N, C-alpha and C positions, 0 to 999 in steps of 0.2 A: 398578457401581463408583461410589463417591462422589467428588466432585471434591476436589482438593487446594487449591482456591481458599480463601484465608483472609480477604482483605480487599482494599480498593482504597486506593491511596496517592497523595497529591499528591507529585510528584517535586521540588517546590520547597520546601515547608515540612514535608513528610513527615507531614502529618496523615493519620489513618486514617479510612476511610469503610466503612460496612457494605456487604458485597457481596451480601446477600440482599434489598436494596432497590434500586429504580431510582435511579441516580445520574447526574449530568451532569459537572460540572467542580468544581474547587476555586474557589469564588467569591472567596476572600481573595486568591489568587495569580493568578486568571484563567489557570489551568493545566489541562491534561488530567489525568485520573486514570488510573493504571496498575493492572492486576490483579496481585496478589501471591499466591504459592503457598507451601505448606509444603514447601520444597525439601529441607531436611534429612530430613524423614520420607519424602518421595518418593524421595530417593536410596537409602534403605534398602529401599524396596518395589519399585523398578522398575529394570530394566537393559536395555541395548541389545538383547541377543539376543531379547527378547520381541517386538520389532518384526517379526521375520522372518516370522511366520505371520499377520500382520495384513493386513486389507484396506486399501487406500489411503483417503484422505479424513480426516474429523475423527476417526473411531474410531482411526486409526493413532496419533494423538497425544493420546488422550483424557485421560490423566493431567495433561497440561500445558495443558489448556484449561479455560475457566470454566464449562462446562455441567454442570448437575446430572444431566442425562440425555442423554448423547451419542447414545444410540440413538433419541431422539425429536427430534434436531436437524432444523431446516428446511434440507434440503440438496437440491441438484440435481447432486451429484457433482463439486463444485469441488475444485481442488487436484490434487496428484500430476501436475504439468505436466512436459513433457519438458525435459531439459537437453541441448541440441543442440551438438555440437562444430562450430564454424564454421571448417572447415579451409581453404576457399578464401579467405575474408576474412582468416583468420589468415596465410596465405601471402602475400597481397598486402601486409599490414601488417608482415610480419616478426615475427609473434607465434606462438609454438609451442603455446600452450594457451588458445585463445579459445573461449568457450562463450556460448550464448544460452539463457536461461531463458524458455521460450515460454509466456507467460501468456494468449495469444490463444485457446487451446483451452479455457479455462474456460467454464462456462455464461454466457450473455449476452455472450460474446466478449472479456471483459477480466478483469483481476485484481480488479476491484471486486467480483466475485462472492464472493471469499474473505471480505472484510471484512463485506459485508452479510449473508452467510449466518450468520456468527457473531453479529453485532449483532441480527439478527432472531430468531435461535434463543434467545439469552439474554433478550431483551426479552419474548418470548412466554412463556418460563418465568416471568417476573416479572409477567405479566398484561397486557401491552400488546396492544391491538387496532387501534390507528391510528398510523401513522407519518408523519413529514414529513422531507423532505431537500432542501437546496439542492445543485445539481449543475451541473457543466460539461457533463454529458451521460451518461456511462457509469454513474456511481453511481446516477443516477435509474433507468436501465434495470434495473440489478441489484436495487435496492430494489423496483421494481414487480414483478419476477419472484418474488422471495422472499416478498414480502407476499402475492402471489397464491397461492403454494405454502402459506403459513400460514393462508390464509383471512382475512387482515387487510386493512385499508384502507391505501392509500399515497397521499400527496400530494407531488407533485414540483414544485419551483420551479427553473426552468431559464432561462438567458438565451435570448431570442428568436432569437439568431443561432447557437444551438447546432446541431450537425449534425442534419440533417433525420431521419436514420435513428434517432437517439436519441429524438426526439419521437414517431416512429411506434412505436418499441419500448415506450415508456411507456404509450401509449394501448392498444396491443395486449394488454398485461397487465391492463387494466382500472383502472389508476391514474388519479388526477386530475392533469392537467398544467396548471401555472400558468406561463405564459411571462412573462418579466421584461424590462423595458427597462433593460438594464445588464449588468454582469458578475456573476460568482459571489458577490462580496461583497454586492451588492444582493439577489441571490437569497437569500443567507443572512440578511440583515436581515428580509426579508419572511417567510421560513420561521420565524424566531424569533417574530415577531409572531403568526403563525398558530398556532404551537404553544401559545403562551400563551392565545390566544383560544379555541381549540377543544380544548385538552388533548390534542393530538397529541404523540407522543414524537419528539423531534428526534434523528435519527441522523446528523447532519452530521459532517464530519471532526473527530475528537478532541473532539466535544461530548458523547460518551458513551464508556465505557471499553472496548468490546469489538470494534469494527472492527479495532483494532490487533492484537487477539488472533487474528483470522482471518488478517490479513496476516503475522503472525509465522511462520505455517506455511511461508512461502516460505523463511525462514532455516532452519527445521528440516529442510525437504526438501533444501536445499543441503548441509547438514552430512551428511545420510545419503548423498546422491549422491556426495559427495567422500570417502566412507568416514571421516568424522569428522575430516578434515583440511581446514580451510576454504580457499577460494581466496584468492589474494593481494589481489585487487582486485574490488570489486563496483561496477558503474556503473549508477546508478539514476535514472530521470527523476523529478523532484520537483516536484509541485504542492503538495498538502497534506502530503506526506511520511509518510503512515501506514506504508507498506511499509518505508521506510528505518528508522524508529524501531522498527517491529515486528521486523525482522530483528536489529537491534542488541540488543533485549530478548531475543530467542530465544537469541542467542549467550551472553548473560550467564547465562541459566537453564540452558543445556546445560553450561556450565562448572561451575556450582554442583552439577549432578548428577554431575560427574566424567566426562562423555561426551566433552568436547573439552578442549583445552589453553587457555591464556590467549592464544594467538596469534589475532589478529583480522585480517580483511581490511581494507584501506584502503577506506573508504566514499566514493564519489564521487557528489555531487549534480549532475545535469545539468538546466539550465533553458534556456528560450528567451531570447535576448538582448532580446526585447521585453517580457519579464516575468521578472526574475531577482533577486527580493529576497534569496534565500538566498545566491546568488553574491556580491552586493554586501556582505552582512553578513560573509561569509568574508574578502573582500578588505579590508574595513575593520577586521577584528578585532573586530567588534561582538558584543555578547551577545544582541541582538535584531535581527530583520530588519524594517526600515522598510517600510511599504506601498509598492508600486510604482505610480507614476502612469502613466496612459494605457497600460495593459497591452494588448499586441497580439502574437498569434502564430498561426500556422497550427495549432499543437498545442493544441487546446482544453483538454485536461487540464492543461496547464502554465500556463494563463492564470489564475493564482491570485495576485492582487496582495497579499493580506494572509494571512500564514501563522500560524495560531493556535499550532501546536506548534513555533515557531521555535527556542525554547531547547533542546528535545529533539533537533531535527535538527542544530543547530549543535554540540551536545555530542557526538553520535555521530560527526560528521565530524572534529572535533578530537581526540577520544579515540582514534580509529582512525588518526590522522595522515593523514587523507584530504584532500579538496579539493572545490571546486565550480567548475563551468565553465559558461559560457553559449555557446550556439550559435545562429546566425541561421537564419531559415526556409529559405533556399536550401540551407544545409548539411543541414538536416533532410530536405528533399525528396530531395536527392541520396543521402543515406544510406538513405532508404526504398527508392529504386530499387535501390541496390546490395545491400541485404539480400534483395530479391526475386530479383535476377539471380544473385547469387553463392551464396545459401544456400536459396532457395526459401521464405523467410520473408516473408510479406506483412505487414509490421509497421505498427502505427499510428504516426502522427507522433511521439507521445511516446516510444515505444520506439525509433524510428529516431534520435531525438535522442541516445541513448546511444552509437551508432556515431559520430555526428558529434563527440560529446564525446571519445570514445576517440581519434579522429584528432588532435584538438588536443593532448591529453595526450601522445600518441606524439611528435608534432612538438616538443613542449617538453622531451622527455627525461624525463618523469615516470614512464614505464612502461618496464620492461625486457622484452626479447624472451622471456626464459625464464619470466616470471611467468604464473600462471594467472589469467584474467580472465573475469568473467561480466557480460554485458550483459543487462538486463531488457527484453524486449519485453512491455509491459504490456497489449497488446490486439491484436485482429485488425484488419489494414488493411481488411478487407471492410466494416467499419462506416463507413468514410470514403469509399467509392466512391459515385459519383452518376451 
């Protein structure tokens, strides 16, 4: 099957970029690029019943992915994660339809596997043999694993205070680990310099077009799980925001195919109160998110002071009539314990933040008891045990 991918597009100026060449960002707008597909032609060629006999994973959604050869994808079996009904927590909170999308069962233990599987697969198709990434931890482990799978080099720039297990994971897969004195923004600066010096391909968040295509499969899976009637609210922990943007893109594409209606979930971005640039931008009604100073939180994946795709994140929140909420570290740790005790889900701190955020929204009257809600646990809490 040939891909329906036609080109890449800047969402700001709508300039078009060749999809069969390595691309990074729109330099003129300092914006991510998004993959575009021939959706009218695909609508005529593809319909929902064909999914019934397909295996899970990338091949399940091949027509809506950018790979020229999905059978040759660099994969470890990512995706097709469980949607768990959280009955006990729902009863405690007075919510009738509460669910957890459990991303901790992905390879390398987090949802980062989805994005890096796609980015590495597409880059390898286009001839890349050496990769570099800045990371708070989990994305580095995922790149290390998928680069090993592809027989490629990986260079990981990570804050020196990142979780120890992430550092061990990177080295275990044979990648080169570069520990950085600073946060992920400093890691990003050093990774960019290294990419330019050594001609390594930079797969940092939104600096290439295809990690978001891997993450959008979370939205495709949700639509299928809910029998093509989307949930009322999606609560998502937001660092770089790839998954939130990816799901919003998936819903647009599914509507263009005629598979879902124009009804959309309200998208909620949850951040830590010690690093909440998106929340601040929503509260201020701003078009851009200003970098956060002195970022601190127990949730390493939420410690992202400068959000490159801020415009896309804020549009998804506002177009969906959603919101953003900040939660403190104590609330995150309490929620982490409650998810484990009540539902058997050992969540990462970032995933637990969604439950803390839900509690704040429920107290504020923003959520009704009869609405369907999905919390995203983006990784296994096992990676944070010491």
